[in-house]
MIDOSE-1310 file (N, C-alpha, C; in nm, 2 decimals, decimal comma, always signed):
residues 101
xxxx	+0,11/-0,11/+0,00/+0,01/-0,01/+0,01/+0,09/+0,12/+0,00; +0,06/+0,20/-0,08/+0,13/+0,33/-0,10/+0,07/+0,46/+0,00; +0,16/+0,52/+0,03/+0,08/+0,63/+0,10/+0,17/+0,79/+0,12; +0,13/+0,89/+0,13/+0,16/+1,00/+0,13/+0,10/+1,11/+0,25
xxxx	+0,19/+1,18/+0,30/+0,14/+1,29/+0,38/+0,20/+1,42/+0,36; +0,04/+1,48/+0,39/+0,05/+1,64/+0,32/-0,05/+1,72/+0,40; -0,04/+1,84/+0,36/-0,11/+1,93/+0,43/-0,14/+2,00/+0,35; -0,30/+2,04/+0,35/-0,41/+2,09/+0,25/-0,47/+2,17/+0,26
xxxx	-0,53/+2,27/+0,24/-0,64/+2,40/+0,27/-0,76/+2,37/+0,24; -0,88/+2,34/+0,32/-0,99/+2,30/+0,32/-1,07/+2,40/+0,24; -1,16/+2,37/+0,11/-1,23/+2,48/+0,09/-1,36/+2,41/+0,04; -1,51/+2,49/+0,00/-1,63/+2,46/-0,01/-1,64/+2,46/-0,12
xxxx	-1,69/+2,36/-0,20/-1,76/+2,34/-0,37/-1,84/+2,45/-0,36; -1,82/+2,51/-0,45/-1,90/+2,64/-0,49/-2,09/+2,55/-0,51; -2,06/+2,46/-0,63/-2,19/+2,42/-0,68/-2,26/+2,38/-0,58; -2,18/+2,31/-0,47/-2,32/+2,26/-0,35/-2,25/+2,30/-0,18
xxxx	-2,33/+2,38/-0,15/-2,28/+2,46/-0,04/-2,22/+2,39/+0,07; -2,29/+2,25/+0,12/-2,25/+2,19/+0,19/-2,12/+2,07/+0,19; -2,07/+2,12/+0,06/-1,97/+2,00/+0,05/-1,85/+2,05/+0,05; -1,74/+2,01/+0,12/-1,61/+2,06/+0,18/-1,51/+1,95/+0,13
xxxx	-1,38/+2,01/+0,06/-1,29/+1,89/-0,02/-1,14/+1,99/+0,02; -1,07/+1,88/+0,04/-0,94/+1,96/+0,05/-0,85/+1,89/-0,13; -0,77/+1,98/-0,19/-0,73/+1,92/-0,34/-0,58/+1,87/-0,29; -0,55/+1,73/-0,38/-0,45/+1,66/-0,33/-0,29/+1,71/-0,38
xxxx	-0,18/+1,74/-0,32/-0,10/+1,80/-0,38/-0,03/+1,69/-0,49; +0,05/+1,74/-0,59/+0,07/+1,68/-0,69/+0,13/+1,51/-0,67; +0,21/+1,51/-0,59/+0,27/+1,41/-0,53/+0,14/+1,28/-0,48; +0,06/+1,34/-0,44/-0,06/+1,22/-0,37/-0,11/+1,20/-0,48
xxxx	-0,13/+1,29/-0,60/-0,24/+1,28/-0,67/-0,18/+1,18/-0,78; -0,04/+1,17/-0,78/+0,03/+1,10/-0,89/+0,00/+0,95/-0,83; +0,02/+0,89/-0,69/-0,02/+0,79/-0,68/-0,13/+0,73/-0,70; -0,26/+0,87/-0,68/-0,38/+0,78/-0,74/-0,38/+0,76/-0,86
xxxx	-0,33/+0,83/-0,94/-0,34/+0,85/-1,08/-0,24/+0,73/-1,13; -0,18/+0,71/-1,12/-0,08/+0,61/-1,15/-0,10/+0,46/-1,10; -0,20/+0,43/-1,04/-0,21/+0,29/-0,98/-0,34/+0,22/-1,04; -0,26/+0,12/-1,11/-0,38/+0,04/-1,17/-0,48/-0,01/-1,13
xxxx	-0,63/-0,01/-1,17/-0,74/-0,03/-1,05/-0,82/-0,04/-1,17; -0,95/-0,11/-1,11/-1,06/-0,14/-1,18/-1,15/+0,00/-1,20; -1,22/-0,06/-1,34/-1,25/+0,12/-1,34/-1,38/+0,16/-1,25; -1,40/+0,28/-1,19/-1,49/+0,29/-1,05/-1,56/+0,45/-1,12
xxxx	-1,67/+0,47/-1,05/-1,76/+0,56/-1,08/-1,68/+0,72/-1,07; -1,66/+0,80/-1,18/-1,65/+0,96/-1,15/-1,49/+0,90/-1,16; -1,40/+0,82/-1,21/-1,26/+0,81/-1,19/-1,22/+0,77/-1,04; -1,30/+0,74/-0,96/-1,26/+0,74/-0,83/-1,15/+0,66/-0,81
xxxx	-1,09/+0,67/-0,70/-0,99/+0,58/-0,67/-1,02/+0,55/-0,52; -1,01/+0,45/-0,44/-1,02/+0,40/-0,30/-0,90/+0,46/-0,20; -0,92/+0,52/-0,11/-0,83/+0,58/+0,01/-0,89/+0,51/+0,14; -0,77/+0,52/+0,20/-0,78/+0,53/+0,36/-0,71/+0,66/+0,41
xxxx	-0,78/+0,76/+0,46/-0,75/+0,89/+0,52/-0,70/+0,88/+0,67; -0,62/+0,94/+0,72/-0,56/+0,98/+0,86/-0,60/+1,13/+0,87; -0,65/+1,19/+0,96/-0,65/+1,33/+0,95/-0,59/+1,36/+1,12; -0,46/+1,43/+1,14/-0,38/+1,45/+1,25/-0,46/+1,57/+1,29
xxxx	-0,47/+1,61/+1,39/-0,51/+1,70/+1,52/-0,52/+1,65/+1,70; -0,57/+1,76/+1,70/-0,57/+1,73/+1,90/-0,63/+1,59/+1,91; -0,58/+1,55/+2,03/-0,62/+1,44/+2,05/-0,56/+1,33/+1,94; -0,64/+1,23/+1,90/-0,61/+1,13/+1,81/-0,68/+1,14/+1,66
xxxx	-0,62/+1,07/+1,58/-0,66/+1,08/+1,43/-0,78/+1,04/+1,42; -0,84/+1,10/+1,32/-0,93/+1,05/+1,26/-0,93/+0,96/+1,12; -1,01/+0,86/+1,11/-0,93/+0,73/+1,01/-1,07/+0,68/+0,97; -1,06/+0,72/+0,79/-1,19/+0,66/+0,72/-1,15/+0,62/+0,59
xxxx	-1,20/+0,48/+0,53/-1,20/+0,47/+0,36/-1,31/+0,55/+0,32; -1,24/+0,60/+0,22/-1,34/+0,67/+0,09/-1,29/+0,66/-0,05; -1,27/+0,76/-0,11/-1,27/+0,77/-0,24/-1,22/+0,91/-0,26; -1,10/+0,91/-0,31/-1,10/+1,06/-0,42/-1,14/+1,08/-0,55
xxxx	-1,14/+1,21/-0,61/-1,20/+1,19/-0,72/-1,09/+1,31/-0,85; -1,10/+1,30/-0,95/-1,00/+1,36/-1,04/-1,09/+1,49/-1,07; -1,01/+1,63/-1,03/-1,05/+1,75/-1,07/-1,01/+1,76/-1,21; -1,11/+1,79/-1,29/-1,08/+1,84/-1,45/-1,03/+1,97/-1,48
xxxx	-1,07/+2,05/-1,39/-1,01/+2,19/-1,36/-0,84/+2,20/-1,38; -0,81/+2,12/-1,28/-0,68/+2,13/-1,19/-0,57/+1,99/-1,26; -0,65/+1,89/-1,31/-0,56/+1,76/-1,31/-0,55/+1,71/-1,18; -0,55/+1,75/-1,06/-0,54/+1,69/-0,97/-0,67/+1,62/-0,90
xxxx	-0,63/+1,52/-0,77/-0,76/+1,48/-0,76/-0,78/+1,58/-0,64; -0,93/+1,56/-0,59/-0,98/+1,60/-0,46/-1,02/+1,47/-0,37; -1,03/+1,53/-0,20/-1,06/+1,44/-0,18/-1,18/+1,52/-0,03; -1,29/+1,42/-0,05/-1,41/+1,53/+0,04/-1,39/+1,47/+0,18
xxxx	-1,41/+1,58/+0,28/-1,37/+1,62/+0,41/-1,55/+1,59/+0,46; -1,56/+1,50/+0,55/-1,70/+1,44/+0,60/-1,71/+1,58/+0,72; -1,84/+1,56/+0,74/-1,92/+1,67/+0,83/-1,82/+1,66/+0,98; -1,88/+1,52/+1,00/-1,79/+1,47/+1,09/-1,65/+1,47/+1,14
xxxx	-1,59/+1,44/+1,07/-1,43/+1,49/+1,05/-1,39/+1,61/+1,11; -1,45/+1,71/+1,02/-1,46/+1,87/+1,01/-1,50/+1,90/+1,18; -1,60/+1,85/+1,22/-1,62/+1,93/+1,38/-1,53/+1,83/+1,45; -1,48/+1,71/+1,44/-1,39/+1,65/+1,52/-1,25/+1,72/+1,55
xxxx	-1,24/+1,79/+1,41/-1,10/+1,84/+1,42/-1,13/+2,00/+1,43; -1,27/+2,02/+1,44/-1,29/+2,16/+1,46/-1,22/+2,26/+1,32; -1,25/+2,18/+1,19/-1,19/+2,25/+1,05/-1,29/+2,32/+1,00; -1,26/+2,46/+0,97/-1,36/+2,55/+0,90/-1,29/+2,59/+0,72
xxxx	-1,35/+2,62/+0,64/-1,32/+2,70/+0,54/-1,20/+2,76/+0,55; -1,07/+2,69/+0,47/-0,96/+2,80/+0,47/-0,82/+2,72/+0,57; -0,91/+2,63/+0,65/-0,79/+2,59/+0,72/-0,72/+2,48/+0,72; -0,59/+2,44/+0,72/-0,51/+2,36/+0,69/-0,54/+2,25/+0,75
xxxx	-0,51/+2,13/+0,64/-0,53/+1,99/+0,71/-0,45/+1,93/+0,71; -0,39/+1,86/+0,83/-0,28/+1,74/+0,81/-0,35/+1,61/+0,80; -0,28/+1,52/+0,66/-0,35/+1,43/+0,59/-0,23/+1,32/+0,58; -0,24/+1,21/+0,62/-0,19/+1,10/+0,59/-0,29/+0,99/+0,48
xxxx	-0,26/+0,99/+0,37/-0,33/+0,95/+0,25/-0,24/+0,78/+0,20; -0,37/+0,66/+0,22/-0,31/+0,58/+0,17/-0,38/+0,52/+0,03; -0,31/+0,49/-0,04/-0,41/+0,39/-0,16/-0,45/+0,30/-0,16; -0,55/+0,25/-0,14/-0,58/+0,10/-0,13/-0,60/+0,02/-0,26
x	-0,64/+0,06/-0,37/-0,65/-0,02/-0,49/-0,47/-0,01/-0,55
């Protein structure tokens, strides 16, 4: 399993007000892009995410999705995770990302 650690800014998707994402840096996007995998909806790639912060990290399995405008992948950030780490739009998020496929 390949992994990458990075910090990225939390941003709100303008098309759907309640959706928040972080954009993966090129190194993490490359891991997702180059991994051979079966075709999935919207070009998604299965990942395990560890968000560091005060207390213990939050860990969950989800998918990252290609962003056609930037060529990078984006990671949706669940409300439960944002609340647990007191994250708001514009905040930096410390992430360990593991590509599962």
